[in-house]
C-alpha positions in Angstrom: -26.9 194.1 -64.3 -25.7 191.6 -61.8 -27.8 190.5 -58.8 -26.4 188.7 -55.8 -28.7 187.0 -53.4 -27.3 186.5 -49.9 -29.1 184.1 -47.7 -30.7 184.8 -44.4 -32.1 182.6 -41.7 -30.7 179.1 -41.5 -28.6 179.5 -44.6 -26.8 182.7 -43.6 -23.0 182.9 -44.3 -22.6 184.4 -40.9 -22.3 181.5 -38.6 -23.0 181.7 -34.8 -20.3 180.4 -32.6 -19.6 176.7 -32.1 -17.1 175.4 -29.6 -14.0 174.6 -31.7 -10.8 176.2 -33.1 -10.0 173.0 -35.0 -10.7 172.5 -38.7 -14.0 170.6 -39.1 -17.5 170.6 -40.5 -20.7 172.3 -39.4 -24.0 171.1 -40.7 -27.4 172.9 -40.6 -30.7 171.1 -40.3 -31.5 172.1 -43.9 -28.5 170.2 -45.3 -26.2 173.3 -45.8 -22.6 172.6 -44.7 -19.4 174.5 -43.9 -16.1 172.6 -44.0 -12.8 174.3 -43.1 -11.0 176.3 -40.5 -12.5 177.8 -37.4 -11.4 180.5 -35.0 -13.3 181.0 -31.7 -16.0 178.8 -33.1 -16.6 180.7 -36.4 -15.3 180.0 -39.9 -12.0 181.8 -40.2 -9.4 181.0 -42.7 -10.0 178.7 -45.7 -13.2 176.8 -46.1 -16.2 175.7 -48.3 -19.8 176.7 -47.6 -22.3 174.6 -49.5 -26.0 175.7 -49.3 -28.8 173.2 -49.5 -29.9 174.6 -52.9 -26.6 173.7 -54.5 -24.8 177.0 -54.5 -21.3 177.0 -53.0 -18.5 179.3 -51.9 -14.9 178.2 -51.5 -12.3 180.7 -50.2 -11.5 182.8 -47.3 -13.6 183.6 -44.2 -13.0 186.2 -41.6 -15.0 186.1 -38.3 -17.7 183.9 -39.9 -18.2 186.0 -43.1 -17.1 185.6 -46.7 -14.1 187.9 -46.8 -10.9 187.7 -48.9 -10.4 185.8 -52.1 -13.0 183.2 -53.1 -15.2 181.6 -55.7 -19.0 181.6 -55.5 -20.7 179.1 -57.8 -24.5 179.1 -58.3 -26.8 176.4 -59.6 -27.9 178.7 -62.4 -24.4 178.4 -63.9 -23.2 181.8 -62.9 -19.8 182.1 -61.1 -18.1 185.0 -59.3 -14.4 184.7 -58.6 -12.5 187.4 -56.8 -12.5 189.5 -53.7 -15.2 189.5 -51.0 -15.8 191.8 -48.0 -18.5 191.2 -45.4 -20.2 188.6 -47.5 -20.3 190.6 -50.8 -18.1 190.9 -53.8 -15.8 193.9 -53.1 -12.6 194.6 -54.9 -11.3 193.0 -58.1 -13.5 190.2 -59.5 -14.9 188.4 -62.5 -18.5 187.4 -63.0 -19.3 184.6 -65.5 -22.9 184.7 -66.6 -24.8 181.5 -67.6 -25.0 182.7 -71.2 -21.2 182.9 -71.5 -20.8 186.6 -71.2 -18.2 187.9 -68.6 -17.8 191.0 -66.5 -14.3 191.6 -65.2 -13.5 194.6 -63.0 -14.0 196.4 -59.7 -16.9 195.6 -57.3 -18.1 197.7 -54.4 -20.5 196.2 -51.8 -21.8 193.6 -54.3 -22.2 195.9 -57.3 -20.0 196.1 -60.4 -18.5 199.5 -61.0 
């Protein structure tokens, strides 16, 4: 079974509006950062979100959320590469476990099918 932990509080992948439509960087007090495209002050387009704990996501954002194609790399060595929707793996994707095993297939709302 695969477990995804999505952050809340100051590390949430949903970013409140900042006043820019230019590419740039947003930094949280805990050290987490987002670098990439913005639309109406939210991540929209291509960018990288790096959490203070070392996890990172590089890929597409829609209206401040991980949505589209992307790669989530966790400090435990696990990696998910594929489609996201509303911050969760959704669609075709591959999960690489730290022990070297791999799951490749469909995902629905963060769960492998």
